[in-house]
C-alpha positions, 0 to 999 in steps of 0.5 A: 155440871147442872143441866140448867147451866149446860142447857144451851148446848143441847137441841131443845125445841123452842115450844118447850120454853114457851110458857104455858099457863096451866096448873092444877090445884087440889080443892080439898083434903083426902076423901073430899078432894076432886082435882080440877083439870086445867088452869086453876086458881087456888082457893081463898078463906074458909070456903076453899079450905075443905079439909086441907089439913087432911091432905097435909096430914096424909101427904109425905115429904118428897124430895125437892126437884132441882134443874140438875141431873145426877146420874143414876143408881141401878134398881132405882127408879126416879119418877117426877110427878106433878106436885098435886098428885105426887103424894099419891104416886109416892104412896103407890110407888112404895107398894110397887116397890115392895111387890117387886121383891128388890127388882126395883125401888121408886123414889118419887120427886114432886114437880113445881106447882105450875104446869108451865114450870113442870114442863120447863123442868122436865125439858131442861132435864131431858135436853141435858140428857139426865140419866136419873130421869126414868118416869115422868107425869105428863100433862096430856097435851105434852105428848106430841111435843115430847115424842117429836123431840125424842124425849119419850120411849115408846110403850112396849107392845106387850103392854100396849094391848092391855092398856088399850083394851082397858083404857077409856078412848078419850084418855088413851088418845091423849097418849098417842102420837106419830112422829116422822119415824113412825108408820102409824100412831103409837102409844108414847105414855100410859094413861094414869088419871083424867078429868072432864067438866060437867053441867052444874045446876040448881034443880030447886030453882029449875023446878020452881020456875021451869016446872022440871028438874031436868037440866038443859041439854044444849047451850040454847037451852041453858041460855033460855032457861037462864033468861026465863028464871032471871025475868020471872025471879021473885027473890029473896035477893038478886036473880042467880043469873050468872052462867059460870064458865072459864072466861079469863085468858088462860088454858081454861078458855081454850078448853071451853072453846075446844069443847064447843068447836068440837061439839059443832063438828069442827077442829083446830088442826087436822087429826092426821096432819098437824100442820093443816088448819081446819078452822076455816078450810071448808064451809062446814068447818067455818061454820063450826068455828063461827058457832063455837064463837057465837056461844061464847059471846052469848054467854058472856053477853047474856042479860044478868051475866057475871060482870067479872066472866072475862076474869073468872077461872074455875074457883070463881065459878064455884064461889058464884054458885055457892054464893047463890049468884048462879043457876048454871055452871061449867066446871070439874067435879071438885065442885060437888065435895066443895058445895057438900063440905061448905054447905054443911059448915053453914057457908052457903046461905041458900042451903041451910038444910045441910047444916045438920051434917056439920058434925061430919066436917067438924074435924078436918083431920077426920073427914067422913067415910065414904060409906057415910056420904050416901044421904049427904050426897042425896041432900046435896043434889036436892039443891046442886046437881050435875048433868052432862055437858051441854051440846051445841046441836039438839040430839048430839052429845057434846064432845068434852075436852079431856084433861089429866096426866099420863106416865112416860118413860124418859128416852134418857133413862138407863133402865127403860125396861125396869121403868116400864115394869114400874110404870105398868104397876104405877098405872094399874087398877089398884094404883088408879083406885088410889089416885081416884078415891084418895086423890080425887082424880078420875080414872082412865081405866073403864072397869073402875067406874063399876067399883062400889067404892068408887061409886060411893065417892063419885055420884057423878061417875057414870056421867064422867065415864060417858063423856070419856067415851070416843063419841063424847070426848075431845082432845086439844089440838095434837101438835108439837107446837100446842103451847103456842097455838093455845097461847096465841088463840086464847089471846084472841078469844079474850074477852069472850064478850068482845068476839066477832064470830064472823071475822073472828074465824080467820083471825083465829086460823091466822094465829094458828098459822103463826104458831105452826110457822113459829111466828108471834109466840108473845101475843 
């Protein structure tokens, strides 16, 4: 019987079926791909193609996922992966299977595109006790929910030591959780790839109007610099006065709020007690929440702000920057190869110098080699550069929200020991080099950031790594009811320009209480 039809006979947590609003979209093809971290919209028109044909040509045909369990075949390990990264997991899986000398064979299945559909698909299979589900590529915010439901097999201790020693702290924390039966936090998944946002800016404009190409280091500095440029602007055209962030009512808004909140010294819930709300429990925490809301409102209400900010996701910010409407944007690393490719194609009006590299991008089936990108990247950075995410307080780095995917072994698997052997291969340094260099998703293993091939592909790699350290990264609330928390909070955070920082603190705390108590799941 299909597990979708028997779902009602199993104890599925209500939060497993509450819709998340997150997804991941590949912005470009192989070698020109960086993947955004959360809640992305698909691109449109010529500006969004970025050698998509190259990815299509490289992708393999993967088995479609249905909601039905199918038992298991000895030594066959079924890996269910997010659609955007499935072809690369398939590629690595074949190498791992061959290296096992017949011990196992990994069969990769692509989950749906949207994160909420991925989560629901896995929940149905797990609740249906699907023995054919061995390995799962999981969004980093699912760990607590799936572990509490008893759906994840803890990582064996013989693997924990190596994983913990080689992984960057931010991604590692997303794979840890303490269930009621655990004495302490333990590893329930293996970090596989990650993501973090940076500040992207126009150094040419900063040099002309501020006298320096140094990026602002705090939000107050971003706002002040933007206003100085706006009022002094001499043309041509309208001033690039937009500060692009993810202001739409979706997971990207939660990511923005969470980064500001943790950077100000606050949090949504207690790290050791997910039932304790910490938005307003102390004067310091209340001040941190209020400060985060003040920044959000200030950006949305800044003179010359993007009138569509409350509807904007990652792609809208990218397009605004490429259209010359913004001096600053917060976004994932995918915007760099987008600017590089589109400017070379003549689609970025303020960057005609890049057209001398048009031949490199003329054939979407043959994108430029990494070894060819050095001088191209140097030119890009004269008009489109990157810096670490702006902090809330001068001298204190921002604690930037971590995204990504972890690989877990399903508790329903009949081949758990074998699955962990395969999982170790699918997440080792060789595998993560494929995911990062070919797939466009930053690695979780620290040593890869020093790899010469990686450095050619990621000129911003040092900044990404720095933001994944413990003093500069944060995770969204670790809670079995995170989906409900996020849904209810973003409903109150939208639109950012309408926020009341003082009264809004208690409004948000009330929403988190409703989520924890299982109330008000539909905002």
